[in-house]
Residue, then its C-alpha position, 0 to 999 in steps of 0.5 A: m500500500s502506498l504511503r502519502v507523505a506531506v513535506p515542506v519544500e520551503q527551503y528551495w526559496h532560501r537565500v542560502p540553501g546550502g547542502t541541506a537543500r541539495a540533500t533534500r532535493e535529491t532525496l525527493r527526486a529519488l523518492q519520486q521513483i518509488e511507487a510505494i511513496s506519494l509526496a504532498p509538497v507544501a510551501a509558504w505563500h509566495r507572490p505568483s511572480r516568484r513561482r515557476p510556471a505551472g507544471e515546473p514548480a521550484t522543487g521539481l514536484d507537482p503540484v506544490r500546495y502554497l499555504p496562505v501565510p508568508r514563511p516567517a509567520l508560518y514557521e513561527s506558527w508551526i513552532r509555537w502553536n503547532r498549527p495550521a495542520v498541513e492536511r487542510w491543504t494536502g488532504p489526508v496523509d500517513v506521515a509528515w516529514a520535517a525534512t529541514m527540522i521545521p516541525v510540521p503540524s499534522g494529525a499523522p506521525m512526524v518524521a524529522t530530519v536533524h542535519d546537525l546540532g551545531f547551533l546548540d554546541n557552538p552558537e557563536r558560529s551561527s547567524r544571529r537568526g539561527r541562534s534564535f530560531f533553531p533552538r526553538a525548532w529543535a525543542a519542538v522537534e524533540e517533543r513532537a517527532a515520532l522518529i528523528v533521522c540523522p545523516s550521520r552517526v555523529v549527529a545521532d550521537d549528538c541527539a542522544r547527548h542532548g537528551v533524545d532517546p536513541a530508540r527514536v533516532r535512525v541514521v540515513p546517510w545522504g547520497v551522491g549521483p554519478p558525475l555529470c560530465d566526462q574528463s574532456e568537458a571537465e577540462e573545458i569547465r576548468d578552463s572557462f573559469g581560468l583555472p590551471e591544471c593543478f588547483v585545490l577546490w573548496v565547496g560550501t557556504m562561507e560561515p565560521r564552522k567551515n574553517l576557511p581561514r585556516l585552509v587559506a593559511a595552509i594554502d598560503r604556506l604551500d608553493g603552487p596550487p591556487l584555491a578555487v572557492v565555490g559557494p555563496s556568502g554566508w555570515q560572520l565571514d567577509g569572503e574578500d578579507v578571508l581570501a586576501p592573503l592568497g591574492r591571485r592564488a584565490v579564485r572565488l567562483g561563487e555559486v555554480d550550476d550542477r554541471q559546472l560543479s561536477g566539472l570542477y570536482r573532476s578537474a580538481s587536484a584535491l578537495a579540501l574541506p577541513s571543517l570544524v563541524e559538519g552534519f555530513g559533508l556532502p562535498v566530501l562524498e561528491a568529490m570521492a564520486h569524481g575520483t578526486p583526492v580528499v583532505t578533511g577533518a579527523g574526528t568529524a562527520t566528514e571522517e565518517v563519510a569518507g570511510g577511510a578514503a580521505e587524508l585526515v587532518d587536525p582542522t584546528d592545526v594549520a600545519s596539519i592541513v598543510a601536511g595533508l594537502e601535500i600528501a593528497l597533491r603528491g598523487d602517489a600510490t597511497t593517495m590512489r588507493r584512497v581514491e579507489r576506496g572513495l569511488e567504491r564508497a560513493r557507489h554504495l552511498s547513492w540517493s536511491a539508497t537514501a530514499c530507500g532508507y527514508v521509506a523504511v523510516f516512514r513505514e515504521a512511523a506509520g505503524g508498519r504500513 
């Protein structure tokens, strides 16, 4: 029997969607391929001019039910008063999925995805609104969710540390798709951005936990490759100031489309993501799927994602990041073994596997239907 799942897709209109929106989008696409699931997407009110033409909604799902309340008021109402229930617009559903930890009022059981709890452990690294908003959203999710899904064991352990019964928590890793371009196209994309054959890639939203200043300091100590920085501006970091020490050796590319990102992954000499905290670290898995050496932080969720396929460094130590980059850029037998291990791991962590994991959780929450 098919399960009908209500899911807010408001994150597609966020100014800085980040990895959470990418992961949600890809999971929704994969869920659409499973006959046992019927999705009922909902969003806040938007001016018609900000909606896409009929049949081509922003999520790739059709139809999106637009609630007659702007996003800020809708989120506050859901968190504070647990209303209005989505069934008023979707009709009956079996499960409500809070895909980005915004609690969904519903008469059905709620499954909530918690991507990370950095806003509790290190609030100083969050935006001002994040410090105010997310702890309240977390409190509502902790109280109301039948089951909580985390993308990594690290986040699941954080939930338990903050008082959630581990029996309510499930781990469903994010996935990755196949590369979107071949080597020839990747080289064309690299050339279009004016990058040399050897460069280090960083992907993310500029925010304190991403540890970009230490990576810049490490690149500055290396003799050679420039740093290509992909992603939007975030908060508490001025991109120009952070990258200034590298001068022309820093190439800020901003936001790129999926095919361009695939080409950059494939043509990069290494991906460096020595984040202080991640809930998963999607760029690590995406780089591994493209056969690119990865340098990332030990003791973080990205180490879990890499599964032994990355060069691990102390993200608080610039010298350690330098040493990790030097090893990854050598391209010796050890690095190539890690690359092969990364390709194999990426084959197992597909978006199809992510979707199947969510179907199992939805069925469990709905009482085994």
